[in-house]
C-alpha distance (Angstrom), angle and dihedral (degrees) to the residues before:
residue distance angle dihedral
M1 . . .
V2 3.80 . .
L3 3.85 90.9 .
I4 3.86 91.3 48.7
L5 3.80 91.1 50.3
F6 3.83 88.9 47.4
F7 3.89 93.2 53.5
L8 3.85 92.2 44.0
A9 3.78 88.4 53.0
L10 3.82 90.7 48.7
I11 3.80 93.4 49.8
S12 3.80 90.5 48.1
S13 3.79 90.5 49.6
T14 3.86 93.1 49.0
S15 3.76 91.3 47.9
H16 3.78 90.3 51.5
A17 3.84 92.4 49.5
S18 3.81 90.2 50.1
N19 3.78 90.9 54.4
F20 3.73 93.0 45.0
N21 3.81 90.2 51.9
D22 3.83 95.8 51.2
F23 3.71 88.1 114.0
C24 3.84 136.6 20.0
V25 3.75 114.0 -175.2
A26 3.78 104.7 -151.2
D27 3.74 122.9 -110.5
L28 3.78 96.0 -144.0
K29 3.81 92.2 -169.1
A30 3.78 91.4 68.0
P31 3.78 122.9 74.0
E32 3.79 117.2 -89.2
S33 3.81 117.8 -119.3
P34 3.88 129.4 -163.5
S35 3.86 88.2 -89.0
G36 3.80 94.3 49.7
Y37 3.79 135.3 -99.9
P38 3.83 126.4 -32.9
C39 3.77 116.1 -95.8
L40 3.74 126.8 -99.7
P41 3.83 110.5 -124.1
P42 3.88 106.0 -85.7
N43 3.82 90.9 -134.7
T44 3.81 90.0 65.0
L45 3.81 96.1 54.8
T46 3.77 129.1 99.8
A47 3.78 133.1 -177.0
D48 3.80 88.7 -90.9
N49 3.81 88.8 69.0
F50 3.86 87.6 66.3
V51 3.81 98.4 48.6
F52 3.79 127.1 77.5
T53 3.81 130.3 174.4
L54 3.82 110.1 -136.8
Q55 3.80 102.1 -160.7
L56 3.82 124.9 -158.8
P57 3.82 108.7 -100.8
N58 3.78 111.4 -102.4
T59 3.78 96.1 -162.2
T60 3.73 132.6 50.3
N61 3.79 133.6 -153.9
P62 3.84 104.6 -102.6
L63 3.77 92.3 -141.3
L64 3.87 96.5 48.8
K65 3.81 97.5 27.0
A66 3.80 86.6 -137.8
G67 3.78 136.4 106.7
I68 3.77 136.9 -162.4
N69 3.86 139.0 -164.0
T70 3.75 116.2 -168.1
A71 3.80 136.7 -150.0
F72 3.74 98.3 -159.4
V73 3.77 124.6 146.3
N74 3.76 93.6 -88.2
D75 3.83 87.1 54.5
F76 3.75 97.3 37.9
P77 3.83 110.5 25.9
A78 3.76 93.6 -169.5
L79 3.84 89.4 74.5
N80 3.90 89.0 69.2
G81 3.76 109.4 135.4
L82 3.86 95.0 -9.8
G83 3.83 95.5 107.5
V84 3.83 96.6 -129.4
S85 3.78 137.2 98.0
A86 3.80 138.6 153.3
A87 3.82 144.9 -149.4
R88 3.81 134.0 -158.5
V89 3.77 118.2 -142.1
V90 3.80 140.2 -166.1
I91 3.81 121.6 -165.9
E92 3.75 119.5 -170.6
K93 3.82 122.9 -148.6
D94 3.82 108.5 -61.6
G95 3.84 90.1 10.9
F96 3.78 126.7 136.2
F97 3.78 147.2 167.6
P98 3.77 106.6 -123.7
L99 3.84 128.0 -129.6
H100 3.80 110.0 -60.6
T101 3.78 141.9 144.2
H102 3.84 138.7 -136.5
S103 3.76 104.3 -150.3
D104 3.77 94.0 -171.4
A105 3.89 103.1 38.1
T106 3.80 143.4 55.2
E107 3.75 110.6 -136.9
L108 3.82 129.8 -141.5
I109 3.82 114.5 -159.7
I110 3.84 114.7 -156.9
T111 3.81 118.7 -171.2
V112 3.79 114.9 -146.4
E113 3.82 106.5 166.5
G114 3.70 133.5 13.6
E115 3.78 124.8 -5.2
I116 3.78 132.3 -61.6
T117 3.75 135.6 -177.6
A118 3.78 114.7 -142.2
G119 3.73 132.5 176.0
F120 3.79 147.4 163.2
V121 3.87 131.6 -154.0
T122 3.69 135.4 -141.2
P123 3.79 127.4 -170.6
T124 3.82 90.0 -88.1
K125 3.84 109.0 25.3
A126 3.74 147.3 23.5
Y127 3.85 121.9 -132.6
V128 3.81 108.2 -156.6
K129 3.81 129.1 166.7
T130 3.74 138.9 169.9
L131 3.80 109.6 -128.1
K132 3.76 125.5 -155.9
S133 3.87 129.2 -168.1
G134 3.72 110.4 -50.6
D135 3.87 96.0 17.2
L136 3.76 120.9 126.1
M137 3.79 129.9 -160.3
V138 3.83 126.8 -171.9
I139 3.79 121.5 -141.8
P140 3.84 112.5 -156.4
K141 3.76 115.9 -126.8
G142 3.86 116.1 -83.6
L143 3.77 97.9 7.5
L144 3.85 122.2 130.5
H145 3.80 108.8 -109.0
F146 3.85 142.8 163.1
V147 3.72 141.9 -165.7
V148 3.94 125.0 -145.7
N149 3.77 130.5 -176.3
S150 3.87 103.9 -121.8
C151 3.76 100.1 179.0
K152 3.81 133.3 80.4
G153 3.72 95.7 -110.2
K154 3.85 140.5 33.4
S155 3.76 121.3 -44.8
T156 3.82 125.9 -160.0
G157 3.70 136.2 -175.7
F158 3.81 150.3 137.1
A159 3.76 133.9 -100.0
V160 3.84 120.7 -155.4
F161 3.80 121.8 -163.0
S162 3.79 134.2 -160.3
S163 3.85 90.1 -131.2
S164 3.73 131.4 68.1
N165 3.81 90.3 -135.9
P166 3.79 109.4 19.9
D167 3.80 118.4 -163.1
V168 3.77 121.4 -134.4
Q169 3.90 131.2 -153.6
L170 3.73 112.8 -167.5
F171 3.75 119.8 -149.7
N172 3.81 90.4 -136.9
D173 3.90 89.4 60.6
I174 3.79 83.2 84.7
F175 3.76 87.4 75.7
A176 3.85 98.5 38.0
N177 3.71 97.8 79.0
N178 3.81 142.7 63.4
V179 3.81 101.3 -96.8
P180 3.80 104.9 137.8
S181 3.78 111.1 -93.0
H182 3.81 94.7 -127.8
I183 3.82 90.2 54.6
L184 3.81 91.4 49.7
A185 3.80 88.9 47.5
Q186 3.75 90.8 53.2
T187 3.76 95.9 45.7
T188 3.87 97.6 43.1
F189 3.82 97.7 41.3
L190 3.79 88.6 -120.2
D191 3.79 126.3 127.4
V192 3.85 119.5 -107.6
A193 3.88 93.4 -111.5
Q194 3.88 90.1 54.2
V195 3.77 92.1 48.4
K196 3.82 91.9 50.5
K197 3.87 89.7 48.4
L198 3.85 88.7 53.5
K199 3.82 92.6 45.0
A200 3.83 88.7 53.5
R201 3.77 90.6 52.5
F202 3.82 98.0 46.9
G203 3.80 99.2 36.4
G204 3.82 101.5 -103.0
S205 3.83 127.6 143.0
G206 3.82 138.3 -159.1
């Protein structure tokens, strides 16, 4: 009987702890650990800690003709440990987000205005679709993908991620470093002149 009471008490305690840790608003002044940031004291929190205004970007990258504002954990501390985040994007006419991956997050693309073409690739197939207002497309974690404005005007939308701080690896990072051009040419099936042209565009050397 004593053992049964002990295990019931343990289960009750574990359940209470789980409920208590349903949220952990990040203390961004403390160091981040693999499990996230330490929590701010719950008695210091208000409803405002759980609200964030994700504005439409008012500037765009001149090369990509696209802009992004994020609601990641460093922007919105209430996301700490919850495994979710978001971004708001604007893509001008002929704009795009180049091939990239998120190794730690699935992405959900939501079109709000205009028309975009999005797609991802696997070793054997490409999955490409033109999305209109209200359409959603899911990008499985870790796969190369892209987004292109495919209408005559501006397109806007949201991206939602299954990580509070998703990483990003851009395809053009290949050319933003000091790997010797002849090696990059050999390993990318490009000629040296093209590699040097791309390095000049993306800030690489060598």
